[in-house]
N, C-alpha and C positions, 0 to 999 in steps of 0.2 A: 465402654463393654459394647462388642458386635452381637446382632440378634443370632448369627452363626456362632458363639462361643454357650450360649444360652442354649440353642439346641442342640448342641452339643453334650453339652452335662445333663439336659435333660433325657435324652438316650443311653446316656451312662447309669442316670441313676434310678430313672423312671420317676423322678421328683416331677411338680408341677412347675409353669412357667414364670410363676412370679418367685416359689421358693429357690427356684436355679439363679434368679435375677438377683434375690437378696444376698444368696451364699455368693455370690459373686463378686456382689461391693461389698460384702462384709470383709471378703481375702483379700482385696485389690485387683484382681482379676485374676488370681493366682488360680487355675482350672482343677491341681491336684487339693488345694487348700479347700475349694468350694467342694470337691466330691467330699471330702473329708466334714466338713461342716455339714453338708447335707445327709451323712449317714448317722452322725451323731445327733443332731435334729430329729430325725428319724426313732432313734432309739428312745429318742425321750418321748416324744408320742407315742409311740410302741406301748410304754409304761402306763400312761396315763390312759390307756383304752383295756388296759389288763384286767377290768376289775365289771367292762361291761359284758353282757350275757350274746351267749353264743347258741342261736336258734334256730341255724342254718346250717348247711354243709354238703358234703359229701364224700361217698365210697370212694378208694383207688383202688385197684386192685393189679399186683404184676405177678408174673409167675417167668421165674427164668431158667431157661434149658429142660423143662420139664422137670424140676426139682427142688427146686425152691416157690414158693410160693408166699405173696404178701398182703393180707387187705388192711388198710389203714380207714378211719375215721378220721377226715381233719373238720373243724366248727369253723363255722363264722358266723356273721350274724344275719345278713339278708342271702336270699337266694340270689340277687342280682350278682352279687360277691361271688356264689359258689359256683355260680356258671361262667364265669369271667377267664377269662386266658390265665393268666396271672395267677389265680388260687388252681385252676387246672396242672400248669406248670409246677408250681410247687407242692404239690400233693402226687404227681407222679417222681418228683426228683425223691421224696421224702420214702418212698416206696422202695423204689430203688436202693437208696442208703441203707432202707432197714433190711432190706435182701442183701444185700454185701456187708453190712457192718454187724449182724445180729446182738440188737439193743435187749437188756433182761427186760427193760420195763422203760416208762413215759420219761424218768427223770434221766435214766443212764442216756436216753437217746437222746435228748436236749441238752446233754454236756457230751458228746464225741463231738470229735474234730467232722467237720461236713465231707465227706467223701469227693466231692470232687474240686473244692477248693478247704483243704487244710490248713487256710490262715485264719477263720473261721468257725464258731460251732453251730449245730445245728439251728440252738437257739436263737442266736446272732440273724440265721436265714431266715427263719419265721419273724422274727422283729423284721425285720427288712421288707417282709410280704407283707407285716401290718402297717408301716410305714406309707409303702405305697400306695394301699389297695383303701386304706382308710379304716380300717376294722379292724376289732379284737378274731385273732385266730389261735384256735390251740387242738393242740393233738389230742383228742376224745379216748382213743384207743386203737392198740394195731395186734395183728396175728402173723406172726412167721412161721410157716414149716417147710420141714426139709427132709429129704428122702435120704 
């Protein structure tokens, strides 16, 4: 197993070096199987973190063409994660999704197919971020306005 394979898998998944190495070992060097393993393991980790308190977070806003506006409260466990680029990217993607898809409530938002990648739900997108960031994340509330 080459270091370049580990690096490539790390870039593709955002997982840690040791997780990538273990996934490549467990998959016999098959990149696609290793990627699937990391995603599965990440979702298991996300489920375990689901009960942890989310005392920090951020507000993200988005206005589309002056006609649709969204305000989102995305919660996490620490200020460090709240200020991180993956958290900011996730919150921005979520407000754009809400603007486009107009979910009725948080439950319907989580079950919707993600507008940028319809092979996954919004819930899976959030769980991938939980696995990547190592903290529990929750959509606390959102508001969408349209003229």
